[in-house]
N, C-alpha and C positions, 0 to 999 in steps of 0.2 A: 863376855861381851866384847872385846876388842877382836877376838879370834873369828866372830859371826860377822863383824863389819868387814874383815879381810876377806873372808870367804865370798860374801856378797859383792864386794869391790872386785875380787877377781872373776868372779861369775859375770859380772856385767861387762868387763873389758873382754872376756872371751867371746860373750854375744856379740859385742861391737866389731870385733877383729875378724871373727869367724865367716861372716857372709863375704866378705870382700875376698878372702882366702877361697872360699867355695866357688866364687863366680869365676876367680882366675884360674882354678883347675878346671872348671867346666869348658871356659873357652880353649884352654889349651887341648883338653880332650878332644873337642869338637873339631880344632884344626887337625889334629892328628888322625880322626876318623875321615875327616874330609879328603886329606891326601891320600890316606889308605883307599879309600873308595873309588880313587881315580885309577888305581893299578888294575890291569885288565889280564887275565891268564885266560889262553885258549890252547887247546891241544887236538893234534892231527897225528894220529900214529904214535910215533916217538919224537915229534917235534912239537915244542912248546913256543907259542908266541905271547911275547909279553910287551905291555905296553904301558907307558907312564911311570916306570920304575927305575928310571936313570939314576945312577949312583947307589942302587940297592943290590943285594947279593941273593940271588935265587939259590935256596938249599933244596936238595933232594934227599929225603928222609924215607926210609923202609918202615913198614908197619911195625917193626919190632923196636924202633927208635934209633936205628944206626943211620949217621949220614952217608949217604951214598956218593954225592958230589956237591959241589959248590960252584957257581959260576957269578962273576961280578957284571950286572948289566951296565955297559957302556953308552948305550943309545936309547932315545925316547921309545922307539920299537925294534925289538931284538927277537930272533929266533934261536933257540937252543935245541940241539939234537941230543936226546937223552940216550945215552949208550948204557942201557940198563936192560936186566932181562924182562920179558913179560911178568906183569904181576901189578900189584896196587901200590902207590907211593903217596907220599904226602910231600906237595910243594910249598915252601915258605918264602915269602918276599916281604920282608919288613914285619908287619903285623898280619898281613895276608895270609890265608893258609887255604889250601885246596887239596882233596882228595882226588888223585888220578887213577886210571888204568892204563897202562900201557900194553897193547896188544901186538 
């Protein structure tokens, strides 16, 4: 009998704490998604233009998963010349990921 009371009390406690924790997690996730959605990536030939990513790092990864280069983004709008052979690559800035083709 005591064991059942303890289980029900603990379950009630989890139910009352859980919505607050879930709401906080949702708010944090929304803030991260909003910050990531403001990052803009455009490519023209071998030049990548990046906006809204100051303080982040641009990673260029081959399709095999090997990191080709990494560049620190120092300004709100920056252009980076990719000194890589022609082909497909993955660009990653924070949680924003794009597949590109260098021609």
